[in-house]
C-alpha positions in Angstrom: -7.7 12.9 37.7 -6.3 14.7 34.6 -3.4 12.2 34.3 -5.8 9.3 34.7 -8.2 10.7 32.1 -5.3 11.2 29.7 -4.3 7.5 30.2 -7.8 6.3 29.4 -7.8 8.4 26.2 -4.4 7.4 25.3 -5.2 3.8 25.6 -8.3 4.3 23.3 -6.1 6.1 20.7 -3.4 3.4 20.7 -6.1 0.6 20.3 -7.7 2.4 17.4 -4.9 4.0 15.4 -5.9 2.2 12.2 -8.9 4.4 11.5 -7.3 7.8 11.4 -4.2 6.3 9.8 -6.2 5.1 6.8 -7.9 8.5 6.6 -4.6 10.3 6.8 -3.0 8.0 4.1 -5.8 8.9 1.7 -5.4 12.6 2.6 -1.6 12.6 2.0 -1.9 10.4 -1.1 -4.3 13.1 -2.7 -1.7 15.9 -1.9 1.5 14.2 -2.8 0.9 11.5 -5.4 -0.4 13.6 -8.3 2.7 15.8 -8.2 5.8 14.6 -10.2 8.8 16.2 -8.5 9.8 16.6 -4.8 9.5 20.4 -5.2 5.9 20.2 -6.3 5.0 17.7 -3.6 6.3 20.0 -0.9 4.6 23.1 -2.4 1.3 21.1 -2.6 1.6 20.2 1.0 2.4 23.8 2.0 -0.7 25.1 0.1 -3.0 22.4 1.6 -1.7 23.1 5.1 -2.0 26.9 4.9 -5.5 26.5 3.5 -6.7 24.8 6.8 -6.6 28.3 8.4 -10.1 29.8 9.0 -8.8 33.4 8.5 -5.6 33.3 6.5 -3.5 36.4 6.1 -3.4 36.5 2.4 -0.8 39.2 1.9 1.6 37.5 4.4 1.1 34.1 2.8 1.7 35.6 -0.7 5.0 36.8 0.5 5.9 33.4 1.8 4.9 31.7 -1.4 7.1 34.1 -3.4 10.0 33.2 -1.1 9.4 29.5 -1.7 9.2 29.8 -5.5 12.4 31.9 -5.5 14.2 29.0 -3.7 12.6 26.1 -5.5 16.0 24.6 -6.3 16.5 24.1 -2.5 13.3 22.2 -2.0 14.7 18.8 -3.2 15.9 17.9 0.3 14.9 18.3 3.9 18.1 20.2 4.7 17.6 22.4 1.7 14.1 23.3 2.7 15.5 24.0 6.2 17.9 26.5 4.8 15.0 28.3 3.2 13.0 28.7 6.4 15.8 29.2 9.0 15.8 32.7 10.5 19.5 32.8 11.3 20.8 29.5 10.6 20.6 28.3 14.1 17.6 25.9 13.8 18.6 22.1 14.1 17.5 20.0 11.1 14.9 18.1 13.0 11.1 18.4 13.7 11.5 21.0 16.4 13.6 23.1 14.0 11.0 22.6 11.3 8.2 23.8 13.6 10.1 26.8 14.8 11.3 27.7 11.3 7.8 27.5 9.9 6.3 29.5 12.8 8.6 32.3 11.9 7.4 32.5 8.3 4.9 35.1 7.0 1.3 33.9 7.3 2.1 30.8 9.4 0.9 30.4 13.0 1.4 27.7 15.7 -1.3 25.4 14.5 -0.5 25.4 10.8 3.3 25.1 11.6 2.7 22.1 13.9 0.4 20.6 11.2 3.1 20.9 8.5 5.7 19.4 10.8 3.4 16.6 11.8 2.7 15.8 8.1 6.4 15.8 7.2 7.0 13.4 10.1 4.2 11.1 9.0 5.5 11.0 5.4 8.9 10.0 6.6 8.5 7.8 9.8 8.3 4.6 7.8 4.7 3.9 9.0 3.0 5.3 5.8 3.4 4.0 2.2 7.0 4.5 1.0 5.5 6.1 -2.2 4.4 9.0 0.0 8.0 9.9 1.0 9.3 13.2 -0.3 12.9 13.6 0.9 15.7 11.0 1.5 17.2 13.1 4.3 14.2 13.8 6.5 14.5 12.2 10.0 12.4 9.1 10.3 12.4 9.2 14.1 11.9 11.7 16.9 15.3 11.9 18.7 15.6 12.6 22.4 16.7 16.2 21.7 13.8 16.7 19.3 10.3 17.9 20.2 7.0 17.5 18.5 3.9 19.8 18.6 0.3 18.8 18.1 -1.7 21.1 15.9 -4.1 22.0 18.6 -7.3 23.8 17.5 -10.8 24.4 18.8 -11.7 20.6 18.5 -8.8 19.6 20.8 -9.3 22.5 23.2 -13.0 21.5 23.5 -11.9 18.0 24.6 -9.5 19.3 27.2 -12.1 21.7 28.6 -14.4 18.7 28.9 -11.8 16.9 31.0 -10.8 19.9 33.1 -12.6 23.3 32.9 -9.9 25.9 32.5 -8.6 28.1 29.7 -6.7 25.7 27.5 -4.8 26.9 24.5 -2.2 25.6 22.0 0.7 25.9 24.5 -1.0 24.5 27.6 -2.4 21.4 25.7 1.1 20.6 24.2 2.7 21.2 27.6 0.3 18.9 29.5 0.6 16.1 27.0 4.4 16.6 26.7 4.8 16.3 30.5 3.1 12.8 30.3 4.1 11.4 27.0 7.2 11.7 24.8 8.6 10.7 21.5 6.3 8.5 19.4 3.8 8.3 22.3 3.4 12.0 21.9 2.6 11.7 18.2 -0.2 9.2 19.0 -2.1 12.2 20.4 -2.5 13.6 16.9 -5.4 11.0 16.4 -7.4 13.0 19.0 -8.4 15.5 16.4 -10.2 12.8 14.3 -12.2 11.4 17.3 -12.9 14.9 18.6 -14.1 16.2 15.3 -16.7 13.5 14.7 -18.0 13.6 18.2 -18.7 17.3 18.5 -22.0 19.0 17.7 -22.2 22.8 17.2 -19.4 25.4 17.3 -17.7 27.8 19.8 -18.6 27.5 23.4 -22.0 25.9 22.5 -20.3 22.7 21.5 -21.9 19.6 22.8 -20.3 16.1 22.8 -22.1 13.4 20.7 -21.6 11.3 17.6 -21.9 13.6 14.6 -22.5 11.6 11.3 -22.7 14.8 9.2 -19.2 15.9 10.3 -17.9 12.4 9.3 -19.5 12.9 5.9 -17.7 16.2 5.5 -14.3 14.6 5.7 -13.5 13.9 2.1 -11.2 11.0 2.9 -13.4 9.2 5.4 -14.5 5.7 4.4 -18.2 5.9 3.4 -18.9 2.2 3.5 -22.0 1.6 5.7 -20.3 -1.1 7.6 -17.2 1.1 8.3 -19.4 4.0 9.4 -21.2 1.7 11.9 -17.8 0.5 13.2 -16.6 4.0 13.6 -19.8 5.1 15.2 -19.4 2.3 17.9 -15.8 3.4 18.5 -16.8 7.1 18.7 -19.4 6.2 21.3 -16.7 4.3 23.3 -14.6 7.5 23.1 -17.5 9.6 24.3 -17.9 7.1 27.2 -14.4 7.7 28.2 -14.8 11.5 28.0 -18.0 11.1 30.0 -16.1 9.4 32.8 -13.5 12.3 32.7 -16.3 14.9 33.0 -17.7 13.1 36.0 -14.3 13.2 37.6 -14.1 16.9 36.8 -17.5 17.6 38.4 -16.8 15.6 41.5 -13.5 17.5 41.8 -15.3 20.9 41.5 -17.8 20.1 44.1 
């Protein structure tokens, strides 16, 4: 039933990519477009990404930022940036290498490293406006030898617990999706956060599933047009219906 539930969710995500993509485009535009140089664009993205942490390790991040500023001259290319974050020069210049390199930096964890790598992929995969590109040498595709990680947080973990009640975490969610979806199909799952965020009420273990208009309003880049809100609400309810079927499967399986 897990595989079947994932397929229902994946089909929904594929069908409704436009909503999160428009939100992401506005988000990236706000970070990248005001900056004049490649260096400043990358630094802006690094700061925005690190600031998504609920409990950032300030001292560690300060060390990281010092290192970045000391190597500003290398930030003009993807390969240059990779040379700054490589631990021992062994990481390949791809998205897997970018994720692993970032994860080894002071103040960066699994989720934020995955979020930064995902953002760099979005900006260079030819599916977003060309004006958002930062580097000329960043890979535009996920090669077979490459791997991609979803920035899994409490929102996504809550959805997976809904499908199957077990102790999900960053690694197990990525592993489960990776066993069933690869390459660009894997990246589609990044949209899950958007739909999960606006359909969860409360926090922690007390989260309930339901359309949450207030959460939608807290997303700075969300389209506030009443017609669009009504459209997204209808889609969110469709998403909840799919999750409801998954929960039903889960309960039948447990009994």
